[in-house]
BABAKE-693664 format. One record per residue (C-alpha): residue number from 1; x, y, z. Coordinates in steps of 0.5 Angstrom, whole numbers, plus 500, padded with zeros to 3 digits. Layout:
BEGIN
NODE   k  c1  c2  c3
NODE NUM   X   Y   Z
...
END
This chain:
BEGIN
NODE   k  c1  c2  c3
NODE   1 985 381 752
NODE   2 983 386 748
NODE   3 979 382 744
NODE   4 975 379 749
NODE   5 968 381 751
NODE   6 967 384 758
NODE   7 966 379 763
NODE   8 958 378 764
NODE   9 955 379 771
NODE  10 952 373 774
NODE  11 945 372 773
NODE  12 941 374 779
NODE  13 934 377 780
NODE  14 933 384 780
NODE  15 934 388 786
NODE  16 928 390 790
NODE  17 926 397 789
NODE  18 928 402 794
NODE  19 924 401 801
NODE  20 923 408 802
NODE  21 916 409 797
NODE  22 913 402 800
NODE  23 910 402 807
NODE  24 911 396 811
NODE  25 905 391 811
NODE  26 901 391 817
NODE  27 901 384 821
NODE  28 895 380 819
NODE  29 889 380 824
NODE  30 888 374 827
NODE  31 880 372 826
NODE  32 877 369 832
NODE  33 872 364 830
NODE  34 867 365 836
NODE  35 861 362 832
NODE  36 864 355 831
NODE  37 865 354 838
NODE  38 858 357 840
NODE  39 855 352 834
NODE  40 859 346 837
NODE  41 857 348 844
NODE  42 850 349 842
NODE  43 850 342 838
NODE  44 853 338 844
NODE  45 848 342 849
NODE  46 842 340 844
NODE  47 844 332 844
NODE  48 845 332 851
NODE  49 838 334 853
NODE  50 835 330 847
NODE  51 839 324 850
NODE  52 837 325 857
NODE  53 830 327 856
NODE  54 829 320 852
NODE  55 832 316 857
NODE  56 827 319 862
NODE  57 822 318 858
NODE  58 824 310 856
NODE  59 825 309 864
NODE  60 818 312 865
NODE  61 814 308 859
NODE  62 818 302 859
NODE  63 815 298 866
NODE  64 808 299 864
NODE  65 810 296 857
NODE  66 814 290 859
NODE  67 808 288 864
NODE  68 803 289 858
NODE  69 807 285 854
NODE  70 808 279 859
NODE  71 801 279 860
NODE  72 799 279 853
NODE  73 805 274 851
NODE  74 801 269 856
NODE  75 795 270 853
NODE  76 797 269 846
NODE  77 800 262 848
NODE  78 794 261 851
NODE  79 797 260 858
NODE  80 791 263 862
NODE  81 793 261 869
NODE  82 800 265 868
NODE  83 796 271 865
NODE  84 791 271 871
NODE  85 797 271 876
NODE  86 799 277 874
NODE  87 793 281 875
NODE  88 792 285 881
NODE  89 789 282 887
NODE  90 782 285 887
NODE  91 781 283 880
NODE  92 783 275 882
NODE  93 777 275 887
NODE  94 771 275 882
NODE  95 775 271 876
NODE  96 778 265 874
NODE  97 783 263 869
NODE  98 777 260 865
NODE  99 773 267 865
NODE 100 779 270 863
NODE 101 779 266 857
NODE 102 772 267 855
NODE 103 773 275 856
NODE 104 779 274 851
NODE 105 775 270 846
NODE 106 770 276 846
NODE 107 775 281 844
NODE 108 778 276 839
NODE 109 773 272 836
NODE 110 778 267 833
NODE 111 784 267 839
NODE 112 790 272 839
NODE 113 796 270 835
NODE 114 800 276 836
NODE 115 800 283 838
NODE 116 803 290 838
NODE 117 804 295 843
NODE 118 807 302 841
NODE 119 811 306 846
NODE 120 807 312 844
NODE 121 800 309 846
NODE 122 802 309 853
NODE 123 798 314 858
NODE 124 801 314 865
NODE 125 797 318 870
NODE 126 801 317 877
NODE 127 800 309 879
NODE 128 795 308 873
NODE 129 797 307 866
NODE 130 793 305 860
NODE 131 797 301 854
NODE 132 794 301 847
NODE 133 795 294 844
NODE 134 793 291 837
NODE 135 791 284 838
NODE 136 792 280 831
NODE 137 787 274 831
NODE 138 789 267 829
NODE 139 786 266 822
NODE 140 786 274 820
NODE 141 791 279 818
NODE 142 786 284 822
NODE 143 787 287 828
NODE 144 783 288 834
NODE 145 785 294 838
NODE 146 784 294 846
NODE 147 786 298 852
NODE 148 789 295 858
NODE 149 789 298 864
NODE 150 795 297 869
NODE 151 796 299 876
NODE 152 803 300 880
NODE 153 802 295 886
NODE 154 808 295 890
NODE 155 813 297 885
NODE 156 810 292 880
NODE 157 805 294 874
NODE 158 799 289 874
NODE 159 793 289 869
NODE 160 788 292 874
NODE 161 781 295 872
NODE 162 776 294 867
NODE 163 775 287 865
NODE 164 781 283 867
NODE 165 785 289 865
NODE 166 782 290 858
NODE 167 778 296 857
NODE 168 773 296 851
NODE 169 766 298 849
NODE 170 765 290 846
NODE 171 766 288 853
NODE 172 761 293 857
NODE 173 756 292 851
NODE 174 756 284 851
NODE 175 756 284 859
NODE 176 749 288 859
END
């Protein structure tokens, strides 16, 4: 054993330095992310308010639009008797389905093929509403814009006022 090398130490990581000169590490502070919770809460609040106000707006605007759509649908299908029955009672006293047809012919010289109503062109004032409609003639792409006056009678919106519900300068000037 005299010729043998001294036994080597097993391989190991170096020993850590003495702890006396290294101060202990402070605990990592837990950061609170309050801003995330505030942001999520604000987004939820804004979304809820948008949905609620949109729902209220649709519930208020939809009934007059539905009444105007039903009225104009009958007119575009040339079903003047059905359109005449939708009008308020005081409008039906002095009129007839034939006079309604004549009025529509004065508004759209070549008949009404189609119509467009925008929900943003509805003005409601208590039990009265005015709906703007674009009437498309049978032979042309141009649209005649008219306003339909509606009145809420016994919970139903009915064309009422103007001439058969239509408020238009062409009607008043041709009637004089």
